[in-house]
Residue frames as qw, qx, qy, qz and C-alpha x, y, z in Angstrom:
[[0.921, -0.205, 0.301, -0.140, 272.99, 184.48, 79.71],
 [0.315, -0.570, 0.687, 0.320, 276.26, 182.65, 79.11],
 [0.576, 0.161, 0.781, 0.177, 274.85, 179.90, 76.89],
 [0.465, 0.796, 0.388, -0.026, 273.02, 182.22, 74.54],
 [0.095, 0.957, -0.211, -0.178, 275.85, 184.76, 74.24],
 [0.188, -0.678, 0.685, 0.188, 279.18, 182.98, 74.41],
 [0.484, -0.050, 0.866, 0.119, 278.22, 179.49, 73.26],
 [0.248, 0.215, -0.490, -0.808, 275.96, 180.76, 70.49],
 [0.040, -0.289, -0.955, -0.050, 272.91, 178.67, 71.36],
 [0.386, -0.438, -0.267, -0.766, 269.29, 179.62, 71.28],
 [0.442, -0.312, 0.549, -0.637, 267.28, 179.26, 74.45],
 [0.918, 0.076, -0.020, -0.390, 265.43, 176.31, 72.96],
 [0.733, 0.376, -0.537, 0.180, 268.73, 174.51, 72.22],
 [0.001, 0.452, -0.651, 0.610, 269.84, 175.28, 75.77],
 [0.708, -0.193, 0.323, -0.598, 266.70, 173.71, 77.22],
 [0.957, 0.174, -0.084, -0.215, 267.17, 170.54, 75.20],
 [0.506, 0.557, -0.618, 0.225, 270.90, 170.01, 75.68],
 [0.861, -0.366, -0.330, 0.124, 272.21, 167.50, 78.17],
 [0.468, -0.850, 0.195, 0.143, 274.68, 168.32, 80.92],
 [0.751, -0.153, 0.430, 0.478, 277.42, 166.44, 79.06],
 [0.481, 0.629, 0.355, 0.498, 276.82, 168.49, 75.91],
 [0.145, -0.979, -0.030, -0.141, 276.94, 171.70, 77.94],
 [0.648, -0.631, 0.313, 0.289, 280.24, 170.62, 79.52],
 [0.710, 0.174, 0.432, 0.528, 281.71, 169.83, 76.09],
 [0.266, 0.828, 0.250, 0.425, 280.69, 173.20, 74.76],
 [0.379, -0.921, 0.092, 0.001, 282.07, 174.91, 77.85],
 [0.751, -0.338, 0.368, 0.431, 285.37, 173.05, 77.48],
 [0.574, 0.464, 0.392, 0.550, 285.57, 174.11, 73.84],
 [0.003, -0.952, -0.147, -0.267, 284.78, 177.72, 74.74],
 [0.553, -0.787, 0.209, 0.178, 287.49, 177.78, 77.41],
 [0.750, -0.051, 0.408, 0.517, 290.03, 176.29, 74.99],
 [0.400, 0.694, 0.322, 0.504, 289.23, 178.93, 72.36],
 [0.231, -0.965, -0.022, -0.123, 289.49, 181.71, 74.94],
 [0.698, -0.553, 0.296, 0.347, 292.86, 180.41, 76.13],
 [0.662, 0.235, 0.413, 0.580, 294.15, 180.32, 72.54],
 [0.168, 0.879, 0.238, 0.378, 292.90, 183.87, 71.97],
 [0.431, -0.891, 0.130, 0.066, 294.75, 185.09, 75.06],
 [0.757, -0.225, 0.373, 0.487, 297.88, 183.33, 73.83],
 [0.500, 0.570, 0.356, 0.546, 297.60, 185.17, 70.51],
 [0.111, -0.965, -0.085, -0.221, 297.17, 188.48, 72.32],
 [0.646, -0.681, 0.238, 0.252, 300.21, 187.76, 74.50],
 [0.726, 0.084, 0.396, 0.555, 302.27, 186.94, 71.44],
 [0.289, 0.788, 0.269, 0.472, 301.24, 190.17, 69.73],
 [0.349, -0.935, 0.038, -0.054, 302.04, 192.20, 72.83],
 [0.744, -0.426, 0.314, 0.408, 305.45, 190.56, 73.12],
 [0.612, 0.374, 0.374, 0.588, 306.19, 191.36, 69.49],
 [0.080, 0.898, 0.192, 0.388, 305.11, 194.97, 69.85],
 [0.452, -0.885, 0.108, -0.034, 306.81, 195.70, 73.16],
 [0.625, -0.589, 0.456, 0.235, 310.02, 193.70, 73.08],
 [0.848, 0.265, 0.380, 0.258, 310.69, 192.28, 69.64],
 [0.418, 0.881, -0.021, 0.222, 312.09, 195.47, 68.16],
 [0.191, -0.870, 0.420, -0.173, 314.86, 195.57, 70.74],
 [0.678, -0.386, 0.626, 0.015, 316.16, 191.99, 70.72],
 [0.053, 0.379, -0.809, -0.446, 317.90, 189.62, 68.30],
 [0.717, 0.069, -0.423, -0.549, 315.96, 187.12, 66.21],
 [0.527, 0.048, -0.830, 0.176, 317.36, 184.19, 68.23],
 [0.015, -0.060, -0.652, 0.756, 316.32, 185.74, 71.53],
 [0.517, 0.048, -0.061, -0.853, 312.92, 186.63, 70.08],
 [0.685, -0.001, -0.662, -0.304, 312.21, 182.97, 69.29],
 [0.390, -0.062, -0.797, 0.456, 313.17, 181.91, 72.83],
 [0.177, 0.046, 0.370, -0.911, 311.06, 184.68, 74.33],
 [0.633, 0.020, -0.271, -0.725, 308.01, 183.65, 72.31],
 [0.637, -0.035, -0.770, -0.021, 308.51, 180.01, 73.35],
 [0.182, -0.060, -0.694, 0.694, 308.64, 181.07, 77.00],
 [0.410, 0.049, 0.113, -0.904, 305.42, 183.04, 76.58],
 [0.691, 0.009, -0.548, -0.471, 303.78, 180.05, 74.93],
 [0.493, -0.049, -0.820, 0.286, 304.84, 177.76, 77.79],
 [0.043, 0.063, 0.536, -0.841, 303.50, 180.19, 80.37],
 [0.566, 0.059, -0.091, -0.817, 300.12, 180.37, 78.62],
 [0.737, 0.027, -0.620, -0.267, 299.96, 176.60, 78.26],
 [0.726, -0.592, 0.176, -0.304, 300.82, 176.09, 81.92],
 [0.920, 0.135, -0.245, 0.274, 303.98, 174.14, 81.20],
 [0.323, -0.889, 0.321, -0.055, 306.70, 174.60, 83.77],
 [0.631, 0.513, -0.555, 0.174, 310.27, 173.56, 83.34],
 [0.865, -0.489, -0.083, 0.072, 311.64, 171.17, 85.91],
 [0.137, 0.852, -0.461, 0.205, 314.93, 172.28, 87.40],
 [0.681, -0.449, 0.565, -0.125, 315.60, 168.99, 89.17],
 [0.378, 0.410, -0.787, -0.264, 317.69, 166.27, 87.64],
 [0.795, -0.128, -0.527, -0.271, 316.75, 162.60, 87.94],
 [0.528, 0.016, -0.684, 0.503, 319.00, 161.93, 90.96],
 [0.104, -0.104, 0.368, -0.918, 317.49, 164.84, 92.91],
 [0.655, -0.137, -0.235, -0.705, 313.96, 163.75, 92.03],
 [0.757, -0.088, -0.647, 0.008, 314.64, 160.19, 93.25],
 [0.317, 0.047, -0.619, 0.717, 316.11, 161.52, 96.52],
 [0.347, -0.122, 0.165, -0.915, 313.02, 163.65, 97.14],
 [0.765, -0.116, -0.405, -0.486, 310.66, 160.76, 96.39],
 [0.646, -0.019, -0.702, 0.299, 312.63, 158.48, 98.70],
 [0.088, 0.066, -0.506, 0.856, 312.53, 161.06, 101.51],
 [0.539, -0.133, -0.061, -0.830, 308.78, 161.54, 101.01],
 [0.788, -0.108, -0.567, -0.214, 308.19, 157.81, 101.23],
 [0.488, -0.006, -0.674, 0.554, 310.28, 157.55, 104.40],
 [0.145, -0.105, 0.303, -0.936, 308.47, 160.51, 105.91],
 [0.669, -0.144, -0.287, -0.670, 305.10, 158.97, 105.04],
 [0.754, -0.122, -0.645, 0.038, 305.97, 155.67, 106.71],
 [0.317, 0.034, -0.588, 0.744, 307.30, 157.35, 109.84],
 [0.295, -0.141, 0.127, -0.937, 304.27, 159.63, 110.30],
 [0.747, -0.159, -0.351, -0.542, 301.70, 156.85, 109.96]]
């Protein structure tokens, strides 16, 4: 059972916990798991690639790995392009309705 194994609760604690407490524990568990996978990815990157690249490139590579694990994506649009897209979306929305 997930609660007893991964969350480290006894069955009695599980029976007495509220749904909100379960959700908090689940959120915490998922955060810890995500951090563990990030650490594993960093170790793998160091083992596989770090011996073959410069120190400057290594730092950039590790930052890219960290961004990919955190779900951060870099925007390639500048402000003018973003405004043009938003304007076109608004015009399209008013025409369709």
